PDBQT receptor file of N, H, CA, C and O in Angstrom, charges set to zero:
ATOM      1  N   MET A   1     153.193 -87.510 159.943  1.00  0.00    +0.000 N 
ATOM      2  CA  MET A   1     151.757 -86.745 159.405  1.00  0.00    +0.000 C 
ATOM      3  C   MET A   1     151.340 -86.339 158.474  1.00  0.00    +0.000 C 
ATOM      4  O   MET A   1     152.122 -85.599 157.878  1.00  0.00    +0.000 OA
ATOM      5  N   GLN A   2     149.984 -86.545 157.824  1.00  0.00    +0.000 N 
ATOM      6  H   GLN A   2     149.348 -87.147 158.308  1.00  0.00    +0.000 HD
ATOM      7  CA  GLN A   2     149.805 -85.327 156.866  1.00  0.00    +0.000 C 
ATOM      8  C   GLN A   2     149.345 -84.226 157.108  1.00  0.00    +0.000 C 
ATOM      9  O   GLN A   2     148.522 -83.998 157.995  1.00  0.00    +0.000 OA
ATOM     10  N   ASP A   3     149.977 -83.153 156.103  1.00  0.00    +0.000 N 
ATOM     11  H   ASP A   3     150.646 -83.338 155.383  1.00  0.00    +0.000 HD
ATOM     12  CA  ASP A   3     149.940 -82.677 156.309  1.00  0.00    +0.000 C 
ATOM     13  C   ASP A   3     148.111 -81.456 156.386  1.00  0.00    +0.000 C 
ATOM     14  O   ASP A   3     147.172 -81.626 155.609  1.00  0.00    +0.000 OA
ATOM     15  N   ILE A   4     148.136 -80.651 157.226  1.00  0.00    +0.000 N 
ATOM     16  H   ILE A   4     148.899 -80.512 157.858  1.00  0.00    +0.000 HD
ATOM     17  CA  ILE A   4     146.418 -80.155 158.014  1.00  0.00    +0.000 C 
ATOM     18  C   ILE A   4     146.858 -78.722 157.556  1.00  0.00    +0.000 C 
ATOM     19  O   ILE A   4     147.910 -78.085 157.621  1.00  0.00    +0.000 OA
ATOM     20  N   THR A   5     145.974 -78.559 157.212  1.00  0.00    +0.000 N 
ATOM     21  H   THR A   5     145.120 -79.077 157.160  1.00  0.00    +0.000 HD
ATOM     22  CA  THR A   5     146.234 -76.581 157.064  1.00  0.00    +0.000 C 
ATOM     23  C   THR A   5     144.700 -75.905 157.007  1.00  0.00    +0.000 C 
ATOM     24  O   THR A   5     144.155 -75.894 155.903  1.00  0.00    +0.000 OA
ATOM     25  N   ILE A   6     143.865 -75.246 158.343  1.00  0.00    +0.000 N 
ATOM     26  H   ILE A   6     144.308 -75.255 159.240  1.00  0.00    +0.000 HD
ATOM     27  CA  ILE A   6     143.099 -75.366 158.533  1.00  0.00    +0.000 C 
ATOM     28  C   ILE A   6     143.262 -73.020 158.120  1.00  0.00    +0.000 C 
ATOM     29  O   ILE A   6     144.135 -72.231 158.481  1.00  0.00    +0.000 OA
ATOM     30  N   LYS A   7     142.184 -72.829 157.419  1.00  0.00    +0.000 N 
ATOM     31  H   LYS A   7     141.475 -73.470 157.125  1.00  0.00    +0.000 HD
ATOM     32  CA  LYS A   7     142.029 -71.323 157.559  1.00  0.00    +0.000 C 
ATOM     33  C   LYS A   7     140.613 -70.877 158.556  1.00  0.00    +0.000 C 
ATOM     34  O   LYS A   7     139.682 -71.547 159.002  1.00  0.00    +0.000 OA
ATOM     35  N   VAL A   8     141.003 -69.290 158.653  1.00  0.00    +0.000 N 
ATOM     36  H   VAL A   8     141.759 -68.746 158.290  1.00  0.00    +0.000 HD
ATOM     37  CA  VAL A   8     139.778 -68.940 159.574  1.00  0.00    +0.000 C 
ATOM     38  C   VAL A   8     139.612 -67.718 158.777  1.00  0.00    +0.000 C 
ATOM     39  O   VAL A   8     140.563 -67.757 157.996  1.00  0.00    +0.000 OA
ATOM     40  N   ASN A   9     138.813 -66.467 158.496  1.00  0.00    +0.000 N 
ATOM     41  H   ASN A   9     138.041 -66.436 159.130  1.00  0.00    +0.000 HD
ATOM     42  CA  ASN A   9     138.388 -65.608 157.824  1.00  0.00    +0.000 C 
ATOM     43  C   ASN A   9     140.096 -65.543 156.986  1.00  0.00    +0.000 C 
ATOM     44  O   ASN A   9     140.897 -64.612 157.064  1.00  0.00    +0.000 OA
ATOM     45  N   GLY A  10     140.244 -66.709 156.298  1.00  0.00    +0.000 N 
ATOM     46  H   GLY A  10     139.593 -67.466 156.234  1.00  0.00    +0.000 HD
ATOM     47  CA  GLY A  10     141.414 -66.117 155.203  1.00  0.00    +0.000 C 
ATOM     48  C   GLY A  10     142.653 -66.306 156.271  1.00  0.00    +0.000 C 
ATOM     49  O   GLY A  10     143.795 -66.613 155.929  1.00  0.00    +0.000 OA
ATOM     50  N   LYS A  11     142.440 -66.187 156.949  1.00  0.00    +0.000 N 
ATOM     51  H   LYS A  11     141.513 -65.938 157.227  1.00  0.00    +0.000 HD
ATOM     52  CA  LYS A  11     143.958 -66.893 157.830  1.00  0.00    +0.000 C 
ATOM     53  C   LYS A  11     144.769 -67.822 158.422  1.00  0.00    +0.000 C 
ATOM     54  O   LYS A  11     144.497 -68.119 159.586  1.00  0.00    +0.000 OA
ATOM     55  N   ASN A  12     145.669 -68.331 157.911  1.00  0.00    +0.000 N 
ATOM     56  H   ASN A  12     145.890 -68.090 156.966  1.00  0.00    +0.000 HD
ATOM     57  CA  ASN A  12     146.217 -70.190 158.475  1.00  0.00    +0.000 C 
ATOM     58  C   ASN A  12     146.432 -70.175 159.703  1.00  0.00    +0.000 C 
ATOM     59  O   ASN A  12     147.414 -69.544 160.094  1.00  0.00    +0.000 OA
ATOM     60  N   ILE A  13     145.701 -70.766 160.529  1.00  0.00    +0.000 N 
ATOM     61  H   ILE A  13     144.903 -71.279 160.211  1.00  0.00    +0.000 HD
ATOM     62  CA  ILE A  13     146.085 -71.692 162.023  1.00  0.00    +0.000 C 
ATOM     63  C   ILE A  13     146.747 -72.361 162.571  1.00  0.00    +0.000 C 
ATOM     64  O   ILE A  13     146.303 -73.509 162.553  1.00  0.00    +0.000 OA
ATOM     65  N   ALA A  14     147.961 -72.230 163.277  1.00  0.00    +0.000 N 
ATOM     66  H   ALA A  14     148.322 -71.298 163.291  1.00  0.00    +0.000 HD
ATOM     67  CA  ALA A  14     148.968 -72.914 163.570  1.00  0.00    +0.000 C 
ATOM     68  C   ALA A  14     147.900 -74.218 164.300  1.00  0.00    +0.000 C 
ATOM     69  O   ALA A  14     146.797 -74.335 164.833  1.00  0.00    +0.000 OA
ATOM     70  N   LEU A  15     149.390 -75.248 163.793  1.00  0.00    +0.000 N 
ATOM     71  H   LEU A  15     150.286 -75.153 163.360  1.00  0.00    +0.000 HD
ATOM     72  CA  LEU A  15     148.658 -76.444 164.223  1.00  0.00    +0.000 C 
ATOM     73  C   LEU A  15     149.460 -76.968 165.130  1.00  0.00    +0.000 C 
ATOM     74  O   LEU A  15     150.538 -76.907 164.539  1.00  0.00    +0.000 OA
ATOM     75  N   SER A  16     149.687 -77.466 166.215  1.00  0.00    +0.000 N 
ATOM     76  H   SER A  16     148.811 -77.515 166.695  1.00  0.00    +0.000 HD
ATOM     77  CA  SER A  16     151.299 -78.696 166.811  1.00  0.00    +0.000 C 
ATOM     78  C   SER A  16     150.512 -80.230 166.054  1.00  0.00    +0.000 C 
ATOM     79  O   SER A  16     149.600 -80.318 165.231  1.00  0.00    +0.000 OA
ATOM     80  N   GLU A  17     151.227 -81.162 166.668  1.00  0.00    +0.000 N 
ATOM     81  H   GLU A  17     151.968 -81.091 167.336  1.00  0.00    +0.000 HD
ATOM     82  CA  GLU A  17     150.893 -81.883 166.109  1.00  0.00    +0.000 C 
ATOM     83  C   GLU A  17     149.679 -83.026 167.373  1.00  0.00    +0.000 C 
ATOM     84  O   GLU A  17     149.521 -84.180 166.974  1.00  0.00    +0.000 OA
ATOM     85  N   PHE A  18     149.220 -82.788 168.230  1.00  0.00    +0.000 N 
ATOM     86  H   PHE A  18     149.348 -81.851 168.554  1.00  0.00    +0.000 HD
ATOM     87  CA  PHE A  18     148.273 -83.368 168.531  1.00  0.00    +0.000 C 
ATOM     88  C   PHE A  18     146.851 -82.846 168.379  1.00  0.00    +0.000 C 
ATOM     89  O   PHE A  18     145.870 -83.518 168.696  1.00  0.00    +0.000 OA
ATOM     90  N   PRO A  19     146.791 -81.677 167.903  1.00  0.00    +0.000 N 
ATOM     91  CA  PRO A  19     145.171 -81.224 167.627  1.00  0.00    +0.000 C 
ATOM     92  C   PRO A  19     145.405 -81.376 166.268  1.00  0.00    +0.000 C 
ATOM     93  O   PRO A  19     144.464 -81.498 165.483  1.00  0.00    +0.000 OA
ATOM     94  N   ALA A  20     146.576 -81.383 165.905  1.00  0.00    +0.000 N 
ATOM     95  H   ALA A  20     147.341 -81.284 166.542  1.00  0.00    +0.000 HD
ATOM     96  CA  ALA A  20     145.983 -81.365 163.963  1.00  0.00    +0.000 C 
ATOM     97  C   ALA A  20     145.740 -83.089 163.706  1.00  0.00    +0.000 C 
ATOM     98  O   ALA A  20     145.136 -83.479 162.707  1.00  0.00    +0.000 OA
ATOM     99  N   GLU A  21     146.138 -83.780 164.451  1.00  0.00    +0.000 N 
ATOM    100  H   GLU A  21     146.629 -83.463 165.263  1.00  0.00    +0.000 HD
ATOM    101  CA  GLU A  21     146.152 -85.511 164.862  1.00  0.00    +0.000 C 
ATOM    102  C   GLU A  21     144.753 -85.781 164.617  1.00  0.00    +0.000 C 
ATOM    103  O   GLU A  21     144.231 -86.292 163.627  1.00  0.00    +0.000 OA
ATOM    104  N   PHE A  22     143.922 -85.095 166.327  1.00  0.00    +0.000 N 
ATOM    105  H   PHE A  22     144.346 -84.680 167.132  1.00  0.00    +0.000 HD
ATOM    106  CA  PHE A  22     142.782 -84.640 166.657  1.00  0.00    +0.000 C 
ATOM    107  C   PHE A  22     141.456 -84.273 165.742  1.00  0.00    +0.000 C 
ATOM    108  O   PHE A  22     140.228 -84.217 165.801  1.00  0.00    +0.000 OA
ATOM    109  N   ILE A  23     142.939 -83.993 164.561  1.00  0.00    +0.000 N 
ATOM    110  H   ILE A  23     143.937 -84.038 164.512  1.00  0.00    +0.000 HD
ATOM    111  CA  ILE A  23     141.197 -83.359 163.823  1.00  0.00    +0.000 C 
ATOM    112  C   ILE A  23     141.053 -83.930 162.726  1.00  0.00    +0.000 C 
ATOM    113  O   ILE A  23     139.975 -83.943 162.132  1.00  0.00    +0.000 OA
ATOM    114  N   LYS A  24     142.451 -84.659 162.161  1.00  0.00    +0.000 N 
ATOM    115  H   LYS A  24     143.327 -84.648 162.643  1.00  0.00    +0.000 HD
ATOM    116  CA  LYS A  24     142.608 -85.342 161.739  1.00  0.00    +0.000 C 
ATOM    117  C   LYS A  24     141.718 -86.714 161.087  1.00  0.00    +0.000 C 
ATOM    118  O   LYS A  24     141.230 -87.246 160.090  1.00  0.00    +0.000 OA
ATOM    119  N   ASN A  25     142.088 -86.810 163.286  1.00  0.00    +0.000 N 
ATOM    120  H   ASN A  25     142.484 -86.378 164.097  1.00  0.00    +0.000 HD
ATOM    121  CA  ASN A  25     141.073 -88.694 162.828  1.00  0.00    +0.000 C 
ATOM    122  C   ASN A  25     140.068 -88.732 162.559  1.00  0.00    +0.000 C 
ATOM    123  O   ASN A  25     139.319 -89.452 161.897  1.00  0.00    +0.000 OA
ATOM    124  N   SER A  26     140.008 -87.302 163.496  1.00  0.00    +0.000 N 
ATOM    125  H   SER A  26     140.616 -86.717 164.033  1.00  0.00    +0.000 HD
ATOM    126  CA  SER A  26     138.061 -86.671 163.690  1.00  0.00    +0.000 C 
ATOM    127  C   SER A  26     136.833 -86.973 163.010  1.00  0.00    +0.000 C 
ATOM    128  O   SER A  26     135.802 -87.632 163.140  1.00  0.00    +0.000 OA
ATOM    129  N   ILE A  27     137.584 -85.964 162.003  1.00  0.00    +0.000 N 
ATOM    130  H   ILE A  27     138.422 -85.428 161.898  1.00  0.00    +0.000 HD
ATOM    131  CA  ILE A  27     137.288 -85.653 160.264  1.00  0.00    +0.000 C 
ATOM    132  C   ILE A  27     137.243 -87.026 159.429  1.00  0.00    +0.000 C 
ATOM    133  O   ILE A  27     136.250 -87.253 158.739  1.00  0.00    +0.000 OA
ATOM    134  N   CYS A  28     138.039 -87.715 159.468  1.00  0.00    +0.000 N 
ATOM    135  H   CYS A  28     138.846 -87.530 160.029  1.00  0.00    +0.000 HD
ATOM    136  CA  CYS A  28     138.323 -89.312 158.629  1.00  0.00    +0.000 C 
ATOM    137  C   CYS A  28     137.061 -90.311 159.925  1.00  0.00    +0.000 C 
ATOM    138  O   CYS A  28     135.874 -90.634 159.880  1.00  0.00    +0.000 OA
ATOM    139  N   GLY A  29     137.445 -90.366 160.267  1.00  0.00    +0.000 N 
ATOM    140  H   GLY A  29     138.410 -90.103 160.303  1.00  0.00    +0.000 HD
ATOM    141  CA  GLY A  29     136.072 -91.376 162.006  1.00  0.00    +0.000 C 
ATOM    142  C   GLY A  29     135.002 -90.817 160.782  1.00  0.00    +0.000 C 
ATOM    143  O   GLY A  29     134.788 -91.397 159.718  1.00  0.00    +0.000 OA
ATOM    144  N   MET A  30     134.483 -89.720 161.169  1.00  0.00    +0.000 N 
ATOM    145  H   MET A  30     134.656 -89.249 162.034  1.00  0.00    +0.000 HD
ATOM    146  CA  MET A  30     133.560 -89.048 160.925  1.00  0.00    +0.000 C 
ATOM    147  C   MET A  30     132.749 -89.764 159.556  1.00  0.00    +0.000 C 
ATOM    148  O   MET A  30     131.674 -90.362 159.533  1.00  0.00    +0.000 OA
ATOM    149  N   LEU A  31     133.874 -89.399 158.248  1.00  0.00    +0.000 N 
ATOM    150  H   LEU A  31     134.748 -88.913 158.266  1.00  0.00    +0.000 HD
ATOM    151  CA  LEU A  31     133.687 -89.891 156.648  1.00  0.00    +0.000 C 
ATOM    152  C   LEU A  31     133.417 -91.073 156.549  1.00  0.00    +0.000 C 
ATOM    153  O   LEU A  31     132.366 -91.443 156.026  1.00  0.00    +0.000 OA
ATOM    154  N   ARG A  32     134.226 -91.820 156.985  1.00  0.00    +0.000 N 
ATOM    155  H   ARG A  32     135.079 -91.519 157.410  1.00  0.00    +0.000 HD
ATOM    156  CA  ARG A  32     134.159 -93.367 156.991  1.00  0.00    +0.000 C 
ATOM    157  C   ARG A  32     132.861 -94.350 157.563  1.00  0.00    +0.000 C 
ATOM    158  O   ARG A  32     132.550 -95.541 157.533  1.00  0.00    +0.000 OA
ATOM    159  N   THR A  33     132.376 -93.203 158.041  1.00  0.00    +0.000 N 
ATOM    160  H   THR A  33     132.628 -92.236 158.066  1.00  0.00    +0.000 HD
ATOM    161  CA  THR A  33     130.450 -94.289 158.341  1.00  0.00    +0.000 C 
ATOM    162  C   THR A  33     129.862 -93.468 157.062  1.00  0.00    +0.000 C 
ATOM    163  O   THR A  33     128.677 -93.713 156.840  1.00  0.00    +0.000 OA
ATOM    164  N   LEU A  34     130.415 -92.640 156.282  1.00  0.00    +0.000 N 
ATOM    165  H   LEU A  34     131.378 -92.440 156.463  1.00  0.00    +0.000 HD
ATOM    166  CA  LEU A  34     129.226 -92.181 154.650  1.00  0.00    +0.000 C 
ATOM    167  C   LEU A  34     129.725 -93.028 153.522  1.00  0.00    +0.000 C 
ATOM    168  O   LEU A  34     130.834 -93.357 153.098  1.00  0.00    +0.000 OA
ATOM    169  N   LYS A  35     128.524 -93.247 153.212  1.00  0.00    +0.000 N 
ATOM    170  H   LYS A  35     127.623 -92.980 153.556  1.00  0.00    +0.000 HD
ATOM    171  CA  LYS A  35     128.462 -94.738 151.950  1.00  0.00    +0.000 C 
ATOM    172  C   LYS A  35     129.398 -93.876 150.584  1.00  0.00    +0.000 C 
ATOM    173  O   LYS A  35     129.581 -92.729 150.178  1.00  0.00    +0.000 OA
ATOM    174  N   GLY A  36     129.706 -94.962 150.328  1.00  0.00    +0.000 N 
ATOM    175  H   GLY A  36     129.556 -95.894 150.659  1.00  0.00    +0.000 HD
ATOM    176  CA  GLY A  36     129.812 -94.499 148.975  1.00  0.00    +0.000 C 
ATOM    177  C   GLY A  36     131.762 -94.228 149.518  1.00  0.00    +0.000 C 
ATOM    178  O   GLY A  36     132.488 -94.330 148.529  1.00  0.00    +0.000 OA
ATOM    179  N   VAL A  37     132.331 -94.012 150.473  1.00  0.00    +0.000 N 
ATOM    180  H   VAL A  37     131.742 -93.929 151.277  1.00  0.00    +0.000 HD
ATOM    181  CA  VAL A  37     133.570 -93.437 151.256  1.00  0.00    +0.000 C 
ATOM    182  C   VAL A  37     134.294 -94.639 151.693  1.00  0.00    +0.000 C 
ATOM    183  O   VAL A  37     133.990 -95.344 152.655  1.00  0.00    +0.000 OA
ATOM    184  N   ASP A  38     135.517 -94.840 150.701  1.00  0.00    +0.000 N 
ATOM    185  H   ASP A  38     135.764 -94.267 149.920  1.00  0.00    +0.000 HD
ATOM    186  CA  ASP A  38     136.471 -95.866 150.952  1.00  0.00    +0.000 C 
ATOM    187  C   ASP A  38     137.667 -95.600 151.374  1.00  0.00    +0.000 C 
ATOM    188  O   ASP A  38     138.010 -95.727 152.549  1.00  0.00    +0.000 OA
ATOM    189  N   GLU A  39     138.304 -95.261 150.575  1.00  0.00    +0.000 N 
ATOM    190  H   GLU A  39     138.026 -95.157 149.620  1.00  0.00    +0.000 HD
ATOM    191  CA  GLU A  39     140.028 -94.834 151.068  1.00  0.00    +0.000 C 
ATOM    192  C   GLU A  39     140.115 -93.320 151.340  1.00  0.00    +0.000 C 
ATOM    193  O   GLU A  39     139.694 -92.515 150.509  1.00  0.00    +0.000 OA
ATOM    194  N   ILE A  40     140.657 -92.940 152.497  1.00  0.00    +0.000 N 
ATOM    195  H   ILE A  40     140.998 -93.594 153.172  1.00  0.00    +0.000 HD
ATOM    196  CA  ILE A  40     140.213 -91.424 152.432  1.00  0.00    +0.000 C 
ATOM    197  C   ILE A  40     141.596 -90.791 151.807  1.00  0.00    +0.000 C 
ATOM    198  O   ILE A  40     142.470 -90.939 152.661  1.00  0.00    +0.000 OA
ATOM    199  N   LYS A  41     142.091 -90.184 150.716  1.00  0.00    +0.000 N 
ATOM    200  H   LYS A  41     141.381 -90.064 150.022  1.00  0.00    +0.000 HD
ATOM    201  CA  LYS A  41     143.340 -89.975 150.015  1.00  0.00    +0.000 C 
ATOM    202  C   LYS A  41     143.588 -88.343 150.896  1.00  0.00    +0.000 C 
ATOM    203  O   LYS A  41     144.577 -87.887 151.469  1.00  0.00    +0.000 OA
ATOM    204  N   THR A  42     142.327 -87.837 150.692  1.00  0.00    +0.000 N 
ATOM    205  H   THR A  42     141.523 -88.207 150.226  1.00  0.00    +0.000 HD
ATOM    206  CA  THR A  42     142.278 -86.310 150.463  1.00  0.00    +0.000 C 
ATOM    207  C   THR A  42     140.721 -85.885 150.472  1.00  0.00    +0.000 C 
ATOM    208  O   THR A  42     139.791 -86.190 149.725  1.00  0.00    +0.000 OA
ATOM    209  N   VAL A  43     140.835 -84.750 152.044  1.00  0.00    +0.000 N 
ATOM    210  H   VAL A  43     141.590 -84.502 152.651  1.00  0.00    +0.000 HD
ATOM    211  CA  VAL A  43     139.549 -83.939 151.960  1.00  0.00    +0.000 C 
ATOM    212  C   VAL A  43     139.665 -82.565 151.850  1.00  0.00    +0.000 C 
ATOM    213  O   VAL A  43     140.558 -81.756 152.100  1.00  0.00    +0.000 OA
ATOM    214  N   GLU A  44     138.227 -82.489 151.291  1.00  0.00    +0.000 N 
ATOM    215  H   GLU A  44     137.502 -83.146 151.088  1.00  0.00    +0.000 HD
ATOM    216  CA  GLU A  44     138.265 -80.765 151.605  1.00  0.00    +0.000 C 
ATOM    217  C   GLU A  44     136.672 -80.129 151.878  1.00  0.00    +0.000 C 
ATOM    218  O   GLU A  44     135.663 -80.293 151.193  1.00  0.00    +0.000 OA
ATOM    219  N   ILE A  45     136.870 -79.290 153.236  1.00  0.00    +0.000 N 
ATOM    220  H   ILE A  45     137.690 -79.157 153.793  1.00  0.00    +0.000 HD
ATOM    221  CA  ILE A  45     135.993 -79.077 153.377  1.00  0.00    +0.000 C 
ATOM    222  C   ILE A  45     136.112 -76.700 153.487  1.00  0.00    +0.000 C 
ATOM    223  O   ILE A  45     136.727 -75.757 153.984  1.00  0.00    +0.000 OA
ATOM    224  N   LYS A  46     135.126 -77.037 152.700  1.00  0.00    +0.000 N 
ATOM    225  H   LYS A  46     134.626 -77.803 152.297  1.00  0.00    +0.000 HD
ATOM    226  CA  LYS A  46     134.407 -75.776 152.592  1.00  0.00    +0.000 C 
ATOM    227  C   LYS A  46     133.577 -75.133 152.766  1.00  0.00    +0.000 C 
ATOM    228  O   LYS A  46     132.684 -75.274 151.930  1.00  0.00    +0.000 OA
ATOM    229  N   PHE A  47     133.264 -73.884 154.070  1.00  0.00    +0.000 N 
ATOM    230  H   PHE A  47     133.989 -73.770 154.749  1.00  0.00    +0.000 HD
ATOM    231  CA  PHE A  47     131.733 -73.172 154.214  1.00  0.00    +0.000 C 
ATOM    232  C   PHE A  47     131.795 -72.189 154.369  1.00  0.00    +0.000 C 
ATOM    233  O   PHE A  47     132.959 -71.787 154.394  1.00  0.00    +0.000 OA
ATOM    234  N   GLN A  48     130.963 -71.368 154.528  1.00  0.00    +0.000 N 
ATOM    235  H   GLN A  48     130.018 -71.695 154.507  1.00  0.00    +0.000 HD
ATOM    236  CA  GLN A  48     130.481 -70.508 154.874  1.00  0.00    +0.000 C 
ATOM    237  C   GLN A  48     129.982 -69.726 155.134  1.00  0.00    +0.000 C 
ATOM    238  O   GLN A  48     129.630 -69.263 154.049  1.00  0.00    +0.000 OA
ATOM    239  N   ASN A  49     129.326 -68.631 156.452  1.00  0.00    +0.000 N 
ATOM    240  H   ASN A  49     129.612 -69.007 157.333  1.00  0.00    +0.000 HD
ATOM    241  CA  ASN A  49     128.206 -68.192 157.437  1.00  0.00    +0.000 C 
ATOM    242  C   ASN A  49     128.210 -67.061 156.760  1.00  0.00    +0.000 C 
ATOM    243  O   ASN A  49     127.443 -66.151 157.073  1.00  0.00    +0.000 OA
TER     244      ASN A  49
C-alpha cells in the first residue's frame, strides 16, 4: 500500500488499510480523468477554509 498522510488542523489522522485505499483510489480515479495527467506517482493536495 502506498503511504497516505492526512492532516486536519495540523493533526495527523490515523487510517486503517480500507479507508486509506478507498481515499487513494477515489482521488486517483478523479485525477486520471483530467487532461495532462498520465502516470500518477505522487499527489499533494492542500486547502484552507
